[in-house]
C-alpha positions as a printed Julia matrix, in Angstrom:
368×3 Matrix{Float64}:
 -34.3   37.89  -36.06
 -36.4   35.28  -34.33
 -40.15  35.68  -34.59
 -41.93  36.11  -31.27
 -45.45  36.82  -32.53
 -48.21  34.38  -31.66
 -50.36  33.29  -34.57
 -53.36  35.36  -35.55
 -55.64  32.38  -35.0
 -54.36  31.82  -31.48
 -54.68  35.51  -30.71
 -58.27  35.66  -31.96
 -59.22  32.55  -30.01
 -57.71  34.0   -26.89
 -59.32  37.39  -27.45
 -62.67  35.69  -28.0
 -62.35  33.74  -24.79
 -61.51  36.89  -22.84
 -64.5   38.71  -24.26
 -66.7   35.82  -23.34
 -65.66  35.85  -19.67
 -68.4   36.28  -17.13
 -68.16  39.69  -15.39
 -66.86  39.56  -11.82
 -67.65  41.88   -8.93
 -64.93  43.96   -7.32
 -64.5   46.5    -4.54
 -61.47  48.78   -4.31
 -60.87  50.74   -1.1
 -58.23  53.16    0.07
 -57.34  55.95    2.47
 -55.61  59.23    1.61
 -53.22  61.03    3.95
 -55.63  63.94    4.49
 -59.07  65.24    3.48
 -57.88  67.62    0.74
 -59.75  65.51   -1.84
 -63.0   65.33    0.15
 -65.92  65.66   -2.25
 -63.68  65.35   -5.31
 -63.95  62.69   -8.0
 -61.17  60.2    -8.61
 -60.98  57.31  -11.08
 -59.58  53.84  -11.66
 -57.2   54.07  -14.64
 -56.51  51.03  -16.83
 -52.78  50.41  -17.2
 -53.19  49.05  -20.73
 -54.74  52.07  -22.42
 -55.01  54.77  -19.7
 -58.8   54.87  -19.95
 -61.03  55.59  -16.96
 -62.75  52.38  -15.88
 -64.74  53.65  -12.89
 -65.22  56.83  -10.84
 -66.07  57.61   -7.23
 -66.16  60.59   -4.85
 -63.76  60.81   -1.9
 -65.48  60.91    1.49
 -63.18  62.6     3.99
 -59.93  60.68    3.6
 -61.56  57.49    2.3
 -62.75  56.23   -1.05
 -64.42  53.09   -2.37
 -65.11  51.79   -5.87
 -67.56  48.97   -6.58
 -68.45  47.5    -9.94
 -68.12  44.63  -12.37
 -65.5   43.84  -15.01
 -64.95  40.98  -17.45
 -61.15  40.85  -17.47
 -58.39  41.01  -14.86
 -56.24  44.11  -15.43
 -53.36  46.1   -13.99
 -54.73  49.48  -12.83
 -54.0   52.44  -10.62
 -55.8   55.26   -8.79
 -54.42  58.82   -8.65
 -55.31  61.52   -6.11
 -52.91  64.43   -6.48
 -49.48  63.18   -5.48
 -50.84  60.01   -3.94
 -51.5   56.92   -5.99
 -51.85  53.19   -5.66
 -51.25  50.44   -8.2
 -53.17  47.17   -8.13
 -54.62  44.27  -10.08
 -58.37  44.62  -10.68
 -59.73  41.16   -9.91
 -62.67  39.59   -8.02
 -62.92  40.48   -4.33
 -62.15  43.4    -2.05
 -58.84  45.15   -2.71
 -57.15  47.6    -0.35
 -54.79  50.14   -1.93
 -51.59  51.45   -0.43
 -51.75  55.15   -1.38
 -48.71  56.21    0.68
 -46.01  53.86   -0.57
 -48.07  53.08   -3.69
 -46.93  49.56   -4.49
 -48.3   47.14   -1.9
 -52.03  46.42   -2.4
 -53.65  43.68   -0.31
 -56.85  41.67   -0.02
 -56.74  39.33   -3.03
 -54.27  36.75   -4.31
 -52.87  38.63   -7.29
 -52.55  41.85   -5.3
 -50.66  40.06   -2.56
 -48.41  38.69   -5.32
 -47.93  42.19   -6.78
 -46.76  43.39   -3.37
 -44.38  40.43   -3.19
 -42.96  41.35   -6.6
 -42.45  44.99   -5.62
 -40.62  43.97   -2.45
 -38.44  41.73   -4.62
 -37.69  44.72   -6.85
 -36.66  46.78   -3.83
 -34.26  44.04   -2.69
 -32.74  43.72   -6.17
 -32.1   47.46   -6.46
 -30.65  47.55   -2.94
 -28.19  44.79   -3.86
 -27.05  46.37   -7.13
 -26.8   49.82   -5.54
 -24.69  48.39   -2.72
 -22.33  46.72   -5.22
 -21.91  49.97   -7.15
 -21.31  52.02   -4.01
 -18.67  49.55   -2.87
 -16.63  50.61   -5.93
 -17.62  54.24   -6.54
 -17.41  56.5    -3.5
 -18.54  60.07   -2.95
 -15.68  62.53   -3.35
 -13.74  60.46   -5.88
 -12.2   62.41   -8.76
 -13.02  61.53  -12.35
  -9.66  59.82  -12.76
 -10.3   57.73   -9.66
 -13.78  56.79  -10.88
 -12.45  55.86  -14.32
  -9.76  53.69  -12.76
 -12.29  51.96  -10.49
 -14.76  51.35  -13.32
 -11.98  50.03  -15.57
 -11.24  47.2   -13.15
 -14.8   46.17  -12.23
 -17.62  44.63  -14.24
 -21.13  45.41  -13.04
 -23.79  42.84  -13.85
 -26.86  44.63  -12.56
 -29.13  43.33  -15.32
 -28.1   39.73  -14.67
 -28.6   40.13  -10.93
 -32.11  41.46  -11.48
 -32.92  38.68  -13.93
 -31.71  35.94  -11.58
 -33.87  37.38   -8.81
 -37.01  37.97  -10.92
 -37.04  34.75  -12.94
 -38.26  32.41  -10.14
 -41.11  34.83   -9.42
 -42.09  35.05  -13.1
 -42.06  31.26  -13.4
 -44.77  31.17  -10.71
 -46.86  33.66  -12.72
 -46.33  32.66  -16.33
 -49.91  33.3   -17.4
 -51.48  35.96  -15.21
 -51.54  39.74  -14.89
 -48.88  39.94  -12.18
 -46.58  37.94  -14.42
 -47.34  40.36  -17.26
 -46.35  43.3   -15.04
 -43.09  41.59  -14.02
 -42.22  40.59  -17.59
 -42.96  44.08  -18.93
 -40.75  45.71  -16.3
 -37.96  43.26  -17.05
 -38.18  43.87  -20.8
 -38.28  47.64  -20.44
 -35.49  47.95  -17.87
 -32.68  46.15  -19.61
 -33.49  42.54  -20.46
 -31.01  41.18  -22.98
 -31.97  39.05  -25.99
 -30.36  36.1   -24.2
 -32.65  36.6   -21.22
 -35.64  36.75  -23.56
 -34.54  33.52  -25.24
 -34.35  31.86  -21.83
 -37.7   33.14  -20.55
 -39.9   33.13  -23.65
 -40.68  29.36  -23.8
 -42.19  29.53  -20.31
 -44.62  32.4   -20.97
 -48.3   31.67  -21.49
 -50.73  33.08  -24.03
 -52.26  35.55  -21.56
 -48.92  37.36  -21.24
 -47.81  36.98  -24.85
 -51.11  38.33  -26.19
 -50.81  41.66  -24.37
 -50.02  44.41  -26.92
 -47.52  46.15  -24.65
 -45.65  42.86  -24.13
 -45.5   42.35  -27.89
 -44.09  45.87  -28.31
 -41.44  45.29  -25.65
 -40.44  41.94  -27.13
 -39.97  43.61  -30.52
 -37.61  46.17  -28.97
 -35.57  43.49  -27.19
 -35.3   41.52  -30.44
 -34.14  44.65  -32.26
 -31.53  45.28  -29.56
 -29.55  42.4   -31.06
 -28.54  45.05  -33.6
 -26.64  46.89  -30.83
 -24.35  44.0   -29.97
 -20.6   44.71  -30.22
 -19.31  43.75  -33.65
 -22.63  44.38  -35.41
 -22.5   46.74  -38.42
 -24.36  50.03  -38.24
 -27.84  50.3   -39.74
 -28.39  53.32  -41.93
 -31.31  55.75  -41.67
 -32.28  59.15  -42.98
 -32.77  62.44  -41.12
 -32.01  66.16  -41.68
 -29.19  68.6   -41.06
 -29.59  72.0   -39.4
 -30.75  73.51  -42.69
 -33.39  70.84  -43.29
 -31.41  69.0   -45.97
 -31.78  65.2   -46.11
 -28.74  63.4   -44.71
 -27.92  59.83  -43.7
 -26.36  58.14  -40.69
 -23.82  56.68  -43.11
 -22.57  60.21  -43.84
 -20.91  60.15  -40.42
 -20.41  56.51  -39.36
 -18.05  54.05  -41.03
 -15.88  56.82  -42.49
 -12.59  55.89  -40.84
 -13.12  57.47  -37.41
 -14.35  56.29  -34.07
 -17.72  57.98  -33.67
 -19.55  58.4   -30.38
 -23.26  58.58  -31.26
 -25.63  60.25  -28.82
 -29.36  59.67  -29.34
 -31.17  62.46  -27.49
 -34.24  64.73  -27.44
 -34.94  68.27  -26.27
 -37.5   67.19  -23.66
 -35.05  64.77  -22.02
 -33.38  66.3   -18.96
 -30.73  63.55  -18.61
 -29.85  64.06  -22.3
 -28.99  67.7   -21.64
 -26.97  66.74  -18.57
 -25.04  64.16  -20.58
 -24.16  66.75  -23.24
 -22.01  68.59  -20.68
 -19.98  65.39  -20.34
 -19.86  64.9   -24.11
 -18.59  68.45  -24.58
 -15.58  67.62  -22.41
 -15.1   64.35  -24.28
 -15.18  66.21  -27.6
 -12.61  68.74  -26.41
 -10.4   65.9   -25.21
 -10.48  63.61  -28.24
 -11.8   65.45  -31.32
  -9.46  65.0   -34.26
  -8.57  62.77  -37.19
  -9.5   59.56  -35.37
 -12.54  60.6   -33.3
 -15.81  62.48  -33.65
 -19.22  62.81  -31.99
 -22.68  62.76  -33.56
 -25.87  63.7   -31.73
 -29.09  62.42  -33.3
 -32.32  64.14  -32.25
 -34.87  61.33  -31.9
 -37.85  63.67  -32.12
 -39.66  65.57  -34.86
 -39.31  69.12  -33.56
 -36.36  70.71  -35.33
 -36.81  74.08  -33.61
 -36.67  72.49  -30.14
 -33.67  70.37  -31.18
 -31.78  73.4   -32.48
 -32.44  75.24  -29.22
 -31.14  72.24  -27.25
 -27.95  72.19  -29.33
 -27.49  75.93  -28.77
 -28.23  75.81  -25.04
 -25.9   72.84  -24.48
 -23.05  74.23  -26.56
 -23.12  71.4   -29.09
 -20.4   72.11  -31.65
 -20.13  68.65  -33.19
 -22.13  66.88  -35.9
 -25.89  66.63  -35.51
 -28.93  65.07  -37.18
 -32.49  66.38  -36.79
 -35.96  64.87  -37.08
 -34.9   61.23  -36.83
 -38.07  60.46  -34.87
 -38.56  56.93  -33.56
 -36.67  55.26  -36.42
 -33.29  54.8   -34.64
 -34.95  53.41  -31.5
 -36.86  50.83  -33.51
 -33.8   49.89  -35.58
 -31.48  49.44  -32.62
 -34.03  48.41  -30.01
 -33.57  50.99  -27.27
 -36.43  52.35  -25.13
 -34.73  55.1   -23.12
 -32.52  58.09  -23.86
 -29.87  59.3   -23.75
 -28.54  56.26  -25.58
 -24.85  56.57  -26.36
 -23.08  54.1   -28.64
 -19.5   53.92  -29.87
 -18.81  52.9   -33.47
 -15.46  51.76  -34.86
 -13.86  53.31  -37.97
 -15.37  50.54  -40.11
 -18.88  51.24  -38.76
 -19.16  48.25  -36.45
 -20.38  48.72  -32.89
 -17.76  48.83  -30.14
 -20.01  49.51  -27.14
 -23.5   50.7   -26.27
 -25.41  51.92  -23.2
 -22.62  54.33  -22.29
 -23.22  57.12  -19.77
 -21.05  59.52  -17.81
 -17.75  58.01  -16.68
 -18.41  54.89  -18.77
 -17.78  56.99  -21.9
 -14.3   57.91  -20.65
 -13.56  54.32  -19.61
 -14.42  53.03  -23.08
 -12.43  55.71  -24.9
  -9.35  55.11  -22.75
  -9.32  51.54  -24.06
  -8.75  52.86  -27.58
  -5.48  54.59  -26.7
  -6.52  57.71  -28.57
  -4.29  60.75  -28.14
  -5.91  63.29  -25.84
  -5.82  66.96  -26.74
  -4.11  69.37  -24.36
  -7.12  70.35  -22.24
  -8.01  70.84  -18.61
 -11.02  68.82  -17.51
 -13.56  69.1   -14.76
 -13.54  66.42  -12.01
C-alpha cells in the first residue's frame, strides 16, 4: 500500500502557519422562508468538527452573523428543515437557505456554487444513461438482461467532470470539499493515484481528507482477484468465529456487510433472501456480517428480515477499514478459493453476477 501521509514536520509547520494567521472579519446573511424562527437562536456549525462557531437570533425571516476567524472553513447554518452550506472567509456571504448549496458574495462561495452545479450536471448525465437502459415496468429478467449487456461508468464520468474543477482549487477549502466528496462517493485507487500529486498541503493536511485517503487506499483490497482478509467476530451465541470459517471453503460466498440501523441494508436482505432460495447448495452460500457492536439489534434485524443463512455479529468497523468501504450495504462475491470475484453489488447486479457463474438454480418462483 502506498503511503499518502504528509510528514509530521510538514504538518506541524503548516498547522503553525494556520494558527498564526491574522483573524479576518466576516458577515454571513440569509433569509428563511417564513418567520417561524423569529426570536430563536441559530448557529454557524463548523464542517470539520461540528462545533458551534457563532450564534445569532433570527429577526423575522432574516438573520445575520458577524465576527472574526483565523482560518477559512467549510460551514453550514441550520434552521429547522432549512439550511445553507458555505465557506467562511473574509467578506459578506449570502446563504441560499432554500436550495441550500449556492452561497454568493465571495470568491470561494461563488466557486462552491459552481462546484454544486457541476455535481448536478454530473448526476443528471449518469441518471440519464442508466434510465436509457433500465425502464420502469421492466421485469427482473428484462433488467438482468439489460444490465448484462451494458457497462455503467458513473464513477469515471463524475471524475472526468470534477477533475478540471479540482485542478483549479488544489489548495483551498472548496478544493477540499470537492476532493472529500469524490473520495467518499466512489473514487477508485487509480483516480487517487492520478489526482494526488496535484493536491496541496492545505487539502492534504485536513484530517477528514487523510481518513478518506486511507479508505481509498484500503479499497485496493477489494479488487477482483485479491485474496480475502481474515477478521474475528462472534456467532449468534457470542462465540468467537472468523471470516475464514466461511470464505475460501470451496463455495462461492456472497458476503453482505450490513447494520441494524441501515434501512437500505434491510431492503437488500429481501433481495438476498430470494438469491439464497435460488442458489443455496453445495456450490453457493451467503454470509451477512453485522458491522456494528450491538448484538441484540443485529439479532432482531436477522429475525425481522428472515435471515436464515450464515451470520457474524459484532464485527464493528474492522471489515470497513480492512476492505476500504465507507457505505453499507456492501455486498461482495468471493470465489471458492477465497479470492474476490466482484464487489459493490446491489439489487439486480447480484443476479447479473451470479448468472455469470452458471450455477444451477433451485426450483423456485421469484418475485419480479
